[in-house]
C-alpha positions, 0 to 999 in steps of 0.5 A: 518478490520484485515490485513493479512500482514503489510508492513512498508516502512517508509523511502523509497521514490518514486518509491520504495514504489509502487515497494515494495508494488507491489512485496508483493501483487504479493506474496499474495493470492487473497482476502488477505488484506495488510496494507502499512505504508509509510511516502512518500507523493508521495505514496498517488498517486502512490499506489492509481494508482497501485491499480487502474491499477492492479485491487486491492481494496484500502479499506482505506487511513488514514494519521496522522502526515505525515504517510500514512496507506493504506489498500489494498485487492488483 
């Protein structure tokens, strides 16, 4: 699945990954896909909760070598 936008937030720590992801999603049109790349372990939980509470679809979560990639549809 091709993302409409990629957000690389490696180096940011909780709560910044969730906040930045939320800000970017708020600027995107409904139905668009955002790929988020993070290395903060807490982001696995906080971004999933952001999607759940905001009504976004968390399409996939992949982890490789401490880097977590989320694919989110607004």
